[in-house]
C-alpha positions in Angstrom: 75.5 119.2 102.1 73.3 117.0 100.6 72.4 114.2 102.8 72.8 110.4 101.7 69.6 108.9 100.1 71.2 106.3 99.7 73.5 104.4 102.1 75.3 101.5 101.2 75.6 98.8 103.9 76.0 95.3 102.7 73.1 92.3 102.7 75.6 88.9 103.4 78.9 88.1 104.2 80.6 86.4 101.0 83.6 85.4 102.1 83.9 82.8 99.1 84.2 83.7 95.6 80.2 82.9 95.6 77.5 80.6 93.1 78.7 82.6 89.4 82.2 79.9 90.4 81.3 76.8 88.7 84.4 75.0 89.7 85.0 72.4 92.3 87.0 75.6 94.1 84.1 77.0 95.5 86.6 78.9 98.4 89.1 80.3 96.6 90.3 79.0 92.7 94.1 77.5 92.3 96.2 80.3 90.6 99.5 78.4 89.2 99.8 78.8 85.4 101.4 81.4 83.5 99.3 84.3 82.0 102.0 85.8 80.2 99.7 89.7 79.5 98.9 92.6 80.7 95.4 93.5 79.7 93.6 90.5 80.9 92.7 88.0 77.9 94.3 85.2 79.1 92.7 81.5 79.6 95.3 80.9 82.5 93.4 83.5 84.7 91.2 82.7 87.5 87.3 84.2 88.0 88.7 84.8 91.2 84.7 86.9 91.6 81.8 88.1 90.4 79.9 90.7 91.9 75.8 90.5 92.8 74.2 91.1 89.1 71.7 93.3 91.0 73.3 95.6 93.5 76.8 94.9 93.3 79.1 94.3 95.8 82.3 95.7 98.0 85.6 93.5 98.5 88.2 94.8 100.3 91.2 92.6 98.8 92.5 89.0 97.9 94.1 86.4 99.9 96.2 84.4 98.5 97.7 81.5 100.0 100.9 79.2 99.0 99.7 75.3 98.7 103.9 74.6 99.0 106.6 74.7 96.4 106.8 77.8 94.1 109.2 80.6 92.9 108.9 83.9 93.1 106.1 85.8 90.9 103.9 88.3 90.6 100.5 87.8 90.7 98.1 91.1 88.5 94.5 91.6 90.0 91.6 92.2 86.8 88.1 94.0 86.6 86.4 92.9 83.9 83.2 95.0 83.0 80.9 92.4 82.7 81.5 91.4 79.2 83.7 89.0 77.3 87.2 87.9 79.3 88.8 87.3 76.2 88.7 90.8 74.4 90.5 93.4 75.7 89.4 96.2 76.6 86.6 95.1 78.6 89.4 94.5 81.5 91.5 96.7 83.7 94.3 95.7 85.2 94.2 97.0 88.8 96.6 95.8 90.3 99.6 93.7 91.5 101.2 92.3 94.2 104.5 90.2 94.8 104.6 86.3 95.2 107.3 84.8 97.6 108.9 81.7 96.7 107.4 78.9 99.1 108.9 75.7 100.1 106.8 72.9 101.5 106.9 72.5 105.1 105.1 70.5 107.9 106.1 72.2 110.6 105.6 75.8 109.6 103.9 78.2 107.4 104.2 78.0 103.7 103.6 81.2 102.7 100.9 83.6 102.6 100.3 87.7 100.6 97.3 89.8 101.0 96.2 92.4 97.6 94.6 95.4 99.1 92.5 97.4 96.3 93.9 101.2 96.3 92.7 104.5 96.3 90.7 106.3 99.2 88.2 104.1 100.9 90.5 100.5 101.0 87.9 98.9 99.3 86.3 98.2 95.8 82.3 98.9 95.2 82.2 96.1 92.5 79.5 97.4 90.0 76.5 94.3 89.5 78.3 91.7 87.3 81.6 93.1 87.4 84.3 90.2 87.8 87.3 90.1 89.2 90.5 87.7 88.3 94.0 87.5 88.6 96.7 86.1 86.9 100.4 85.0 88.0 103.6 85.9 85.9 105.1 82.9 86.2 103.9 79.5 85.8 104.5 78.0 89.9 105.1 74.2 90.6 101.6 74.1 94.0 99.8 77.5 93.2 98.2 79.4 95.7 94.6 79.7 96.0 92.6 83.2 95.9 90.3 84.4 98.6 88.8 87.1 98.3 89.0 89.1 101.3 85.6 91.0 103.3 83.3 90.6 100.3 79.5 91.3 100.7 76.3 91.5 98.5 74.2 94.4 98.6 
């Protein structure tokens, strides 16, 4: 067996949507409006993470935190190859997660869920410039904040 001559270690953590996200929600966009597709082309998808443009990044999963009252829905996770998100061939549906109905409360947790990337490694190595998008199956009242889990840049 040949030795690994190019081991991959993260050089910095990235527990945010990173600087490529240009919305005001720098620590996690809010998914609120239904996307109505399985191709990733809807303008209602939210950009969650972009791999480092030089070396790529590692992403373990996504954390979903309810911001109040929501009906049950599904979150669909897409990987985009860095091309136009409105072109279906540039997107791949990589997983889905049922998000529970939630109620607003001032004395108990509202609701949360975690999505972990499938596969034997338990994480996704995001190629340079690739982007992760999330879309909801049903429009919800308050929304879900989506934050990358244990992301790191190579």
